[in-house]
FISE-453074 format. One record per atom (N, C-alpha, C, O): residue number from 1; residue in three letters; atom name; x, y, z. Coordinates in steps of 0.001 Angstrom, whole numbers, plus 524288, in hexadecimal, padded with zeros to 5 digits. Each point is the difference from the previous one (the first is absolute). Example, Ala and Ser with C-alpha at 12.3 -4.5 7.8 and 13.67 -1.06 7.14 Angstrom:
+-----+-----+----+-------+-------+-------+
|   i |  aa | at |  east | north |    up |
+-----+-----+----+-------+-------+-------+
|   1 | Ala |  N | 83386 | 7E9C6 | 81E78 |
|   1 | Ala | CA | 7FC86 | 804A6 | 80000 |
|   1 | Ala |  C | 80384 | 804B0 | 80000 |
|   1 | Ala |  O | 8040C | 7FFED | 80299 |
|   2 | Ser |  N | 7FA96 | 8042D | 7FA97 |
|   2 | Ser | CA | 80334 | 804A6 | 8003C |
|   2 | Ser |  C | 7FCFE | 80442 | 802DA |
|   2 | Ser |  O | 801FD | 80454 | 800A9 |
+-----+-----+----+-------+-------+-------+
This chain:
+-----+-----+----+-------+-------+-------+
|   i |  aa | at |  east | north |    up |
+-----+-----+----+-------+-------+-------+
|   1 | Unk |  N | 6E8D4 | A0BEF | EDCDA |
|   1 | Unk | CA | 801E9 | 805F4 | 8029E |
|   1 | Unk |  C | 7FF76 | 7FF97 | 806A9 |
|   1 | Unk |  O | 7FCD2 | 7FDB7 | 802CB |
|   2 | Unk |  N | 805BC | 8041B | 7FDD9 |
|   2 | Unk | CA | 7FE2E | 7FF80 | 806C8 |
|   2 | Unk |  C | 7FCE5 | 8034D | 801D2 |
|   2 | Unk |  O | 7FE3A | 8038C | 7FD49 |
|   3 | Unk |  N | 800BA | 7FBDC | 8072D |
|   3 | Unk | CA | 7FB96 | 80429 | 80197 |
|   3 | Unk |  C | 80243 | 803DD | 80100 |
|   3 | Unk |  O | 804C2 | 7FFBC | 800A2 |
|   4 | Unk |  N | 7F851 | 805A1 | 7FFE5 |
|   4 | Unk | CA | 8026B | 8048D | 800B8 |
|   4 | Unk |  C | 802E4 | 80154 | 8057A |
|   4 | Unk |  O | 803D2 | 802DF | 80089 |
|   5 | Unk |  N | 7F8ED | 7F9D2 | 80426 |
|   5 | Unk | CA | 8042B | 7FFF2 | 80469 |
|   5 | Unk |  C | 8035A | 7FE30 | 8006D |
|   5 | Unk |  O | 8037F | 801E6 | 802B3 |
|   6 | Unk |  N | 7FCFB | 7F9A5 | 7FADE |
|   6 | Unk | CA | 806C8 | 7FC0D | 7FF17 |
|   6 | Unk |  C | 802E5 | 8042D | 7FDAA |
|   6 | Unk |  O | 80402 | 8016E | 8023B |
|   7 | Unk |  N | 7FAA6 | 800A7 | 7F9CF |
|   7 | Unk | CA | 80417 | 802D2 | 7FBAC |
|   7 | Unk |  C | 802B3 | 803F6 | 80397 |
|   7 | Unk |  O | 804C0 | 8006F | 8009F |
|   8 | Unk |  N | 7F69F | 80302 | 80226 |
|   8 | Unk | CA | 8009D | 8046E | 802B8 |
|   8 | Unk |  C | 80548 | 7FDDB | 8054B |
|   8 | Unk |  O | 80492 | 8011F | 800FE |
|   9 | Unk |  N | 7F78B | 7FB8E | 80106 |
|   9 | Unk | CA | 80410 | 7FE40 | 804E9 |
|   9 | Unk |  C | 8069B | 7FE17 | 7FE50 |
|   9 | Unk |  O | 803FA | 800EB | 8028B |
|  10 | Unk |  N | 7FB84 | 7FC05 | 7F80D |
|  10 | Unk | CA | 805DE | 7FEA6 | 80012 |
|  10 | Unk |  C | 80263 | 804EE | 7FF11 |
|  10 | Unk |  O | 803CE | 80124 | 802B6 |
|  11 | Unk |  N | 7FACA | 801A3 | 7FA49 |
|  11 | Unk | CA | 80246 | 80652 | 80025 |
|  11 | Unk |  C | 801FA | 80248 | 80335 |
|  11 | Unk |  O | 80487 | 8019B | 7FFC7 |
|  12 | Unk |  N | 7F711 | 7FF42 | 80583 |
|  12 | Unk | CA | 80280 | 80090 | 804FB |
|  12 | Unk |  C | 8036D | 7FDE4 | 8021D |
|  12 | Unk |  O | 80385 | 8025E | 80245 |
|  13 | Unk |  N | 7FC1C | 7F879 | 7FD63 |
|  13 | Unk | CA | 80538 | 7FCE7 | 801D9 |
|  13 | Unk |  C | 804BC | 800FC | 7FD29 |
|  13 | Unk |  O | 8041F | 800AB | 80262 |
|  14 | Unk |  N | 7FBAB | 7FF78 | 7F947 |
|  14 | Unk | CA | 804D2 | 80196 | 7FD4A |
|  14 | Unk |  C | 80244 | 805C7 | 800A0 |
|  14 | Unk |  O | 804B2 | 800D8 | 8009E |
|  15 | Unk |  N | 7F922 | 80161 | 7FF43 |
|  15 | Unk | CA | 8004E | 8055B | 80296 |
|  15 | Unk |  C | 802C5 | 800C5 | 80480 |
|  15 | Unk |  O | 803DF | 802D9 | 80030 |
|  16 | Unk |  N | 7F9E4 | 7FA20 | 8047D |
|  16 | Unk | CA | 80235 | 8002F | 80408 |
|  16 | Unk |  C | 8057F | 7FBAE | 800D1 |
|  16 | Unk |  O | 802BF | 80008 | 803F2 |
|  17 | Unk |  N | 7FE01 | 7FCAD | 7F7CA |
|  17 | Unk | CA | 80501 | 7FC4D | 8005D |
|  17 | Unk |  C | 804AE | 803F8 | 7FE5C |
|  17 | Unk |  O | 8045A | 80094 | 801F8 |
|  18 | Unk |  N | 7F900 | 8022D | 7F956 |
|  18 | Unk | CA | 80551 | 804FE | 7FD7D |
|  18 | Unk |  C | 7FFC1 | 8038F | 80602 |
|  18 | Unk |  O | 8039D | 7FEFC | 80301 |
|  19 | Unk |  N | 7F98A | 803E3 | 7FE51 |
|  19 | Unk | CA | 800F3 | 80195 | 80592 |
|  19 | Unk |  C | 8036F | 7FEAE | 8037D |
|  19 | Unk |  O | 8037D | 8021D | 8028D |
|  20 | Unk |  N | 7FABE | 7FA02 | 7FCF5 |
|  20 | Unk | CA | 80360 | 7FD18 | 80629 |
|  20 | Unk |  C | 805D5 | 7FE61 | 7FE0B |
|  20 | Unk |  O | 80349 | 80017 | 80383 |
|  21 | Unk |  N | 7FE86 | 7FE6F | 7F770 |
|  21 | Unk | CA | 8028C | 7FE97 | 7FE49 |
|  21 | Unk |  C | 803BA | 80554 | 7FF88 |
|  21 | Unk |  O | 80490 | 7FF68 | 80169 |
|  22 | Unk |  N | 7F9D7 | 805F0 | 7FCAA |
|  22 | Unk | CA | 802F4 | 80371 | 7FFAC |
|  22 | Unk |  C | 7FFD7 | 801B0 | 80710 |
|  22 | Unk |  O | 803D8 | 8022A | 801EB |
|  23 | Unk |  N | 7F94E | 7FD15 | 80011 |
|  23 | Unk | CA | 80273 | 801F0 | 805B7 |
|  23 | Unk |  C | 8035F | 7FD15 | 8033C |
|  23 | Unk |  O | 8020B | 80203 | 803DC |
|  24 | Unk |  N | 7FEDD | 7F85D | 7FA96 |
|  24 | Unk | CA | 803CE | 7FCC8 | 80170 |
|  24 | Unk |  C | 8058B | 801BC | 7FDF0 |
|  24 | Unk |  O | 80408 | 7FFEF | 8029F |
|  25 | Unk |  N | 7FB78 | 801B9 | 7F7F7 |
|  25 | Unk | CA | 80540 | 8018F | 7FE25 |
|  25 | Unk |  C | 80156 | 805C5 | 80225 |
|  25 | Unk |  O | 804C1 | 800AA | 8003E |
|  26 | Unk |  N | 7F92F | 8025A | 800E2 |
|  26 | Unk | CA | 7FF62 | 8034D | 80302 |
|  26 | Unk |  C | 80424 | 80095 | 8044E |
|  26 | Unk |  O | 8042F | 80258 | 8005E |
|  27 | Unk |  N | 7F8C8 | 7FA65 | 802E7 |
|  27 | Unk | CA | 80289 | 7FDEF | 8054C |
|  27 | Unk |  C | 80494 | 7FCEC | 7FF5A |
|  27 | Unk |  O | 802FB | 80013 | 803C6 |
|  28 | Unk |  N | 7FE3C | 7FD71 | 7F8AF |
|  28 | Unk | CA | 80430 | 7FC10 | 7FECB |
|  28 | Unk |  C | 80504 | 805D3 | 7FDBE |
|  28 | Unk |  O | 804B8 | 80005 | 800F0 |
|  29 | Unk |  N | 7F8CF | 80369 | 7FCA3 |
|  29 | Unk | CA | 8039C | 803C1 | 7FED2 |
|  29 | Unk |  C | 8016E | 80385 | 8038E |
|  29 | Unk |  O | 8045F | 801F6 | 7FF94 |
|  30 | Unk |  N | 7F87A | 7FF71 | 80456 |
|  30 | Unk | CA | 80161 | 80270 | 80502 |
|  30 | Unk |  C | 80369 | 7FD03 | 8025F |
|  30 | Unk |  O | 803E4 | 80212 | 801EE |
|  31 | Unk |  N | 7FB6E | 7F90A | 7FE60 |
|  31 | Unk | CA | 80462 | 7FD25 | 80328 |
|  31 | Unk |  C | 80415 | 8000C | 7FF61 |
|  31 | Unk |  O | 8036A | 8019A | 802FC |
|  32 | Unk |  N | 7FD1C | 7FC01 | 7F792 |
|  32 | Unk | CA | 80577 | 80246 | 7FD13 |
|  32 | Unk |  C | 8027E | 80545 | 8011D |
|  32 | Unk |  O | 8048D | 7FFDE | 8018A |
|  33 | Unk |  N | 7FA13 | 802E9 | 7FE22 |
|  33 | Unk | CA | 80062 | 805FC | 7FF4D |
|  33 | Unk |  C | 801E2 | 800EE | 806EA |
|  33 | Unk |  O | 80375 | 802C0 | 801E6 |
|  34 | Unk |  N | 7F973 | 7FA6D | 80012 |
|  34 | Unk | CA | 8017A | 80092 | 8058D |
|  34 | Unk |  C | 804DD | 7FE32 | 80343 |
|  34 | Unk |  O | 80255 | 801B1 | 803DA |
|  35 | Unk |  N | 7FE49 | 7F8BA | 7F7CC |
|  35 | Unk | CA | 80653 | 7FD0C | 8021A |
|  35 | Unk |  C | 8053A | 80256 | 7FC37 |
|  35 | Unk |  O | 804AF | 7FF0E | 8008A |
|  36 | Unk |  N | 7F93A | 8038E | 7FC63 |
|  36 | Unk | CA | 8040D | 80465 | 7FC2C |
|  36 | Unk |  C | 80269 | 803D0 | 8028E |
|  36 | Unk |  O | 804B0 | 80103 | 80061 |
|  37 | Unk |  N | 7F671 | 801A6 | 801E3 |
|  37 | Unk | CA | 801AE | 806B9 | 80354 |
|  37 | Unk |  C | 7FDA5 | 7FEEF | 80601 |
|  37 | Unk |  O | 7FC8F | 80237 | 80287 |
|  38 | Unk |  N | 80666 | 7FA01 | 7FE6D |
|  38 | Unk | CA | 7FDD7 | 7FF6F | 80620 |
|  38 | Unk |  C | 800E2 | 8066B | 80359 |
|  38 | Unk |  O | 8040E | 80276 | 7FF36 |
|  39 | Unk |  N | 7F90D | 7FEFE | 80345 |
|  39 | Unk | CA | 7FFB7 | 8056F | 80257 |
|  39 | Unk |  C | 802A2 | 7FF15 | 804AD |
|  39 | Unk |  O | 7FF8A | 7FBC6 | 8023E |
|  40 | Unk |  N | 803B6 | 80871 | 7FFCD |
|  40 | Unk | CA | 8020B | 7FFCF | 80404 |
|  40 | Unk |  C | 7FC01 | 7FFC5 | 805B5 |
|  40 | Unk |  O | 7FF96 | 80404 | 8029D |
|  41 | Unk |  N | 7FDEF | 7F7A2 | 7FED4 |
|  41 | Unk | CA | 7FB77 | 80039 | 80405 |
|  41 | Unk |  C | 802EA | 7FB03 | 803C0 |
|  41 | Unk |  O | 803C6 | 7FD33 | 7FEFB |
|  42 | Unk |  N | 7F96E | 802FD | 804C9 |
|  42 | Unk | CA | 801A3 | 7FAAC | 803FC |
|  42 | Unk |  C | 7FE4E | 7FB8C | 7FE29 |
|  42 | Unk |  O | 7FBC9 | 7FF76 | 7FDC0 |
|  43 | Unk |  N | 807C1 | 7FCB4 | 80333 |
|  43 | Unk | CA | 7FE55 | 7FA34 | 7FD83 |
|  43 | Unk |  C | 7FC41 | 7FE45 | 8021E |
|  43 | Unk |  O | 7FE4C | 7FC4B | 7FD75 |
|  44 | Unk |  N | 7FF40 | 80493 | 80654 |
|  44 | Unk | CA | 7F98B | 7FE08 | 801A3 |
|  44 | Unk |  C | 7FCDA | 8031E | 7FB93 |
|  44 | Unk |  O | 7FCB1 | 7FD58 | 7FDBE |
|  45 | Unk |  N | 803BF | 8072C | 800E0 |
|  45 | Unk | CA | 7FC16 | 802A7 | 7FC4B |
|  45 | Unk |  C | 800CC | 7FE21 | 7FA95 |
|  45 | Unk |  O | 7FC5E | 7FFEF | 7FCD9 |
|  46 | Unk |  N | 808A2 | 7FE71 | 801F0 |
|  46 | Unk | CA | 8006B | 7FDCF | 7FA70 |
|  46 | Unk |  C | 7FD9B | 7FAA7 | 80032 |
|  46 | Unk |  O | 7FD9C | 7FE63 | 7FC27 |
|  47 | Unk |  N | 8030D | 7FDB8 | 8099C |
|  47 | Unk | CA | 7FE36 | 7FB08 | 7FE18 |
|  47 | Unk |  C | 7F98E | 800EA | 80122 |
|  47 | Unk |  O | 7FCD8 | 7FD19 | 7FDD2 |
|  48 | Unk |  N | 8017A | 806E5 | 8058D |
|  48 | Unk | CA | 7F8D7 | 8007F | 7FE93 |
|  48 | Unk |  C | 7FE3A | 801F1 | 7FB9C |
|  48 | Unk |  O | 7FB5E | 7FF21 | 7FF0C |
|  49 | Unk |  N | 807D7 | 80415 | 7FD00 |
|  49 | Unk | CA | 7FDDE | 80276 | 7FB28 |
|  49 | Unk |  C | 7FFE1 | 7FA2E | 7FBF6 |
|  49 | Unk |  O | 7FC51 | 7FE8A | 7FD48 |
|  50 | Unk |  N | 809B2 | 7FE7B | 8037C |
|  50 | Unk | CA | 8001F | 7FB74 | 7FBEF |
|  50 | Unk |  C | 7FB60 | 7FCE1 | 8014F |
|  50 | Unk |  O | 7FD6B | 7FE52 | 7FC4F |
|  51 | Unk |  N | 8010A | 80093 | 808AE |
|  51 | Unk | CA | 7FC5E | 7FB0C | 800E0 |
|  51 | Unk |  C | 7FAC8 | 8013D | 7FDE4 |
|  51 | Unk |  O | 7FD25 | 7FCB3 | 7FDFA |
|  52 | Unk |  N | 80176 | 8094A | 802B1 |
|  52 | Unk | CA | 7FA98 | 802A2 | 7FDD8 |
|  52 | Unk |  C | 8003D | 7FF0F | 7F951 |
|  52 | Unk |  O | 7FC51 | 7FE69 | 7FD5A |
|  53 | Unk |  N | 807DD | 802B5 | 8011B |
|  53 | Unk | CA | 8002B | 7FFEF | 7FA60 |
|  53 | Unk |  C | 7FFEB | 7F895 | 7FD89 |
|  53 | Unk |  O | 7FEB7 | 7FDDC | 7FBE4 |
|  54 | Unk |  N | 80299 | 80108 | 8074F |
|  54 | Unk | CA | 800B4 | 7F927 | 7FF3E |
|  54 | Unk |  C | 7FA2D | 7FCE7 | 8018A |
|  54 | Unk |  O | 7FEFA | 7FBBE | 7FE03 |
|  55 | Unk |  N | 7FD8B | 806C6 | 8058E |
|  55 | Unk | CA | 7FB15 | 7FEB9 | 800A5 |
|  55 | Unk |  C | 7FCE6 | 802DC | 7FDB9 |
|  55 | Unk |  O | 7FB74 | 7FE86 | 80084 |
|  56 | Unk |  N | 80516 | 80508 | 7FD1E |
|  56 | Unk | CA | 7FB8A | 8028A | 7FBF4 |
|  56 | Unk |  C | 8023B | 7FC4A | 7FA0C |
|  56 | Unk |  O | 7FC9E | 7FE2D | 7FD1D |
|  57 | Unk |  N | 807D1 | 8013C | 801E8 |
|  57 | Unk | CA | 80015 | 7FB4F | 7FB28 |
|  57 | Unk |  C | 7FCB2 | 7FB98 | 800DD |
|  57 | Unk |  O | 7FC84 | 7FE80 | 7FD0B |
|  58 | Unk |  N | 8050F | 7FF2A | 807FE |
|  58 | Unk | CA | 7FC9A | 7FABC | 8003F |
|  58 | Unk |  C | 7FA74 | 80062 | 80058 |
|  58 | Unk |  O | 7FD1D | 7FCBF | 7FDF3 |
|  59 | Unk |  N | 8014A | 8071D | 80493 |
|  59 | Unk | CA | 7FA98 | 80226 | 7FF20 |
|  59 | Unk |  C | 7FD34 | 7FFAD | 7FAC8 |
|  59 | Unk |  O | 7FBB1 | 7FE1A | 7FF08 |
|  60 | Unk |  N | 807B3 | 80427 | 7FDDE |
|  60 | Unk | CA | 7FE14 | 801D6 | 7FA31 |
|  60 | Unk |  C | 7FF4F | 7F93C | 7FDA3 |
|  60 | Unk |  O | 7FC17 | 7FD66 | 7FEFA |
|  61 | Unk |  N | 80993 | 8016F | 800CA |
|  61 | Unk | CA | 8009F | 7F940 | 7FF69 |
|  61 | Unk |  C | 7FA33 | 7FC9F | 800BA |
|  61 | Unk |  O | 7FD83 | 7FDDC | 7FC7D |
|  62 | Unk |  N | 801A5 | 8024D | 80735 |
|  62 | Unk | CA | 7FB2F | 7FDE8 | 80162 |
|  62 | Unk |  C | 7FA57 | 8032E | 7FE0C |
|  62 | Unk |  O | 7FBAA | 7FE13 | 7FF3A |
|  63 | Unk |  N | 8052D | 8049E | 8008B |
|  63 | Unk | CA | 7FB82 | 8034A | 7FCCC |
|  63 | Unk |  C | 7FEC7 | 7FF38 | 7FAA7 |
|  63 | Unk |  O | 7FBF9 | 7FF43 | 7FD7B |
|  64 | Unk |  N | 8098C | 80133 | 8016A |
|  64 | Unk | CA | 80123 | 7FDC4 | 7FA1A |
|  64 | Unk |  C | 7FDCB | 7F93D | 80085 |
|  64 | Unk |  O | 7FC60 | 7FE7A | 7FD3B |
|  65 | Unk |  N | 8056F | 7FF21 | 8055A |
|  65 | Unk | CA | 7FCBF | 7FA1B | 7FE98 |
|  65 | Unk |  C | 7FB75 | 7FF15 | 80105 |
|  65 | Unk |  O | 7FDB7 | 7FC95 | 7FD81 |
|  66 | Unk |  N | 7FFCE | 80627 | 8065A |
|  66 | Unk | CA | 7FA55 | 7FF6C | 800C7 |
|  66 | Unk |  C | 7FC11 | 802BC | 7FAC8 |
|  66 | Unk |  O | 7FB8B | 7FE6E | 7FF20 |
|  67 | Unk |  N | 80714 | 805D1 | 7FDD0 |
|  67 | Unk | CA | 7FCC5 | 801CA | 7FC19 |
|  67 | Unk |  C | 80114 | 7FC56 | 7FB7A |
|  67 | Unk |  O | 7FBD1 | 7FF55 | 7FDBB |
|  68 | Unk |  N | 8083F | 7FDD2 | 7FFD3 |
|  68 | Unk | CA | 80090 | 7FC1C | 7FEE0 |
|  68 | Unk |  C | 7FD51 | 7FB61 | 7FFB7 |
|  68 | Unk |  O | 7FED1 | 7FDEF | 7FBD3 |
|  69 | Unk |  N | 8003B | 80073 | 80823 |
|  69 | Unk | CA | 7FD0F | 7FBBF | 8021E |
|  69 | Unk |  C | 7FACB | 8014A | 7FE0B |
|  69 | Unk |  O | 7FE23 | 7FDA9 | 7FC3C |
|  70 | Unk |  N | 7FF5B | 8061D | 80647 |
|  70 | Unk | CA | 7FAFC | 803C5 | 7FE00 |
|  70 | Unk |  C | 7FF03 | 8002C | 7F952 |
|  70 | Unk |  O | 7FBAD | 8002B | 7FDE7 |
|  71 | Unk |  N | 80978 | 7FFBE | 7FF64 |
|  71 | Unk | CA | 7FE10 | 8013F | 7FA2E |
|  71 | Unk |  C | 80080 | 7FB52 | 7FE98 |
|  71 | Unk |  O | 7FCB9 | 7FFAC | 7FC80 |
|  72 | Unk |  N | 80614 | 7FA97 | 80408 |
|  72 | Unk | CA | 7FF26 | 7FC44 | 7FEAF |
|  72 | Unk |  C | 7F9A2 | 7FD1B | 80265 |
|  72 | Unk |  O | 7FDA3 | 7FC41 | 7FE21 |
|  73 | Unk |  N | 8015D | 80614 | 80524 |
|  73 | Unk | CA | 7FA00 | 7FBD9 | 80149 |
|  73 | Unk |  C | 7FCE7 | 8048C | 7FD21 |
|  73 | Unk |  O | 7FBAA | 7FE16 | 7FF2F |
|  74 | Unk |  N | 80463 | 80616 | 7FF39 |
|  74 | Unk | CA | 7FAF8 | 801D6 | 7FE5E |
|  74 | Unk |  C | 80129 | 7FE20 | 7F914 |
|  74 | Unk |  O | 7FC6A | 7FFE4 | 7FCCC |
|  75 | Unk |  N | 8098A | 7FEAE | 801D3 |
|  75 | Unk | CA | 7FF6C | 7FF07 | 7FB50 |
|  75 | Unk |  C | 7FE4D | 7FA89 | 7FEFD |
|  75 | Unk |  O | 7FDD2 | 7FE70 | 7FC02 |
|  76 | Unk |  N | 80361 | 7FF01 | 807DF |
|  76 | Unk | CA | 7FC8C | 7F9FD | 800DA |
|  76 | Unk |  C | 7FAD7 | 80113 | 7FEE8 |
|  76 | Unk |  O | 7FDF5 | 7FDA3 | 7FC59 |
|  77 | Unk |  N | 7FECC | 80671 | 806E7 |
|  77 | Unk | CA | 7FB42 | 7FFAB | 80136 |
|  77 | Unk |  C | 7FDEE | 80338 | 7FAAF |
|  77 | Unk |  O | 7FB69 | 7FFA6 | 7FE9C |
|  78 | Unk |  N | 807FC | 8032A | 7FEDE |
|  78 | Unk | CA | 7FC2E | 80085 | 7FB66 |
|  78 | Unk |  C | 800D8 | 7FCD7 | 7FA63 |
|  78 | Unk |  O | 7FE0D | 80145 | 7FBCB |
|  79 | Unk |  N | 80561 | 7FA3F | 80538 |
|  79 | Unk | CA | 801F2 | 7FC61 | 7FAA2 |
|  79 | Unk |  C | 7FAAD | 7FBCB | 80019 |
|  79 | Unk |  O | 7FDB4 | 7FDE0 | 7FC59 |
|  80 | Unk |  N | 800FD | 801CD | 80C05 |
|  80 | Unk | CA | 7FCD4 | 7FC0F | 7FF8A |
|  80 | Unk |  C | 7FA3D | 801DA | 7FDC8 |
|  80 | Unk |  O | 7FD41 | 7FC5B | 7FE7B |
|  81 | Unk |  N | 800DC | 8080E | 8012E |
|  81 | Unk | CA | 7FC06 | 80386 | 80044 |
|  81 | Unk |  C | 7FFDE | 7FF08 | 7F90D |
|  81 | Unk |  O | 7FC55 | 7FE16 | 7FD8C |
|  82 | Unk |  N | 8092B | 803FE | 80018 |
|  82 | Unk | CA | 7FEEE | 7FFB4 | 7FA41 |
|  82 | Unk |  C | 7FE91 | 7FA66 | 7FE20 |
|  82 | Unk |  O | 7FC57 | 7FF3F | 7FCFA |
|  83 | Unk |  N | 8071A | 7FC5E | 80533 |
|  83 | Unk | CA | 7FE5A | 7FA8A | 7FF4D |
|  83 | Unk |  C | 7FB0B | 7FD40 | 7FF91 |
|  83 | Unk |  O | 7FF0C | 7FC36 | 7FD33 |
|  84 | Unk |  N | 7FC59 | 80769 | 8078C |
|  84 | Unk | CA | 7FB5A | 7FD5B | 800A3 |
|  84 | Unk |  C | 7FD78 | 802E8 | 7FBD8 |
|  84 | Unk |  O | 7FBA4 | 7FE2A | 7FF21 |
|  85 | Unk |  N | 80543 | 804E1 | 7FE9A |
|  85 | Unk | CA | 7FB45 | 80345 | 7FC7E |
|  85 | Unk |  C | 80169 | 7FC7B | 7F91C |
|  85 | Unk |  O | 8041A | 7FE97 | 7FDED |
|  86 | Unk |  N | 7F538 | 80117 | 8001D |
|  86 | Unk | CA | 7FFF3 | 7FCA6 | 7FB6B |
|  86 | Unk |  C | 8058A | 80243 | 7FDB9 |
|  86 | Unk |  O | 80198 | 80485 | 80062 |
|  87 | Unk |  N | 800E6 | 7F723 | 7FD27 |
|  87 | Unk | CA | 80390 | 80290 | 7FB50 |
|  87 | Unk |  C | 804A2 | 80116 | 8028E |
|  87 | Unk |  O | 803DF | 800BD | 7FD3E |
|  88 | Unk |  N | 7FC90 | 7FF86 | 807AA |
|  88 | Unk | CA | 80468 | 7FEC3 | 80206 |
|  88 | Unk |  C | 80402 | 7FBFC | 80009 |
|  88 | Unk |  O | 7FDEE | 7FC14 | 7FE26 |
|  89 | Unk |  N | 8063D | 80314 | 802E6 |
|  89 | Unk | CA | 8039B | 7FAFD | 7FFF2 |
|  89 | Unk |  C | 7FF97 | 7FD60 | 80495 |
|  89 | Unk |  O | 80308 | 8009A | 803AF |
|  90 | Unk |  N | 7F890 | 7FBE4 | 7FC3D |
|  90 | Unk | CA | 80060 | 7FB35 | 804BE |
|  90 | Unk |  C | 8034B | 7FC7F | 80006 |
|  90 | Unk |  O | 80003 | 7FCBA | 80386 |
+-----+-----+----+-------+-------+-------+
């Protein structure tokens, strides 16, 4: 059995990944809707808004990579703890 801290941390990471994936999907949908229904504004305003949305999506993708890596490292740590216990698969 995983130590409680590891289990809790894994749960928190999984929740954070879901939150980031949902936020990224919302930003992508907003960007798509923006492209489909461009409001009648100056080109400079449009370019700025589109770039802001793309920047947010990139930031969310980076956050997702960090969380995924953190989850992988935590799973490796948990596996090594389990292997080190008596009766674990050494």
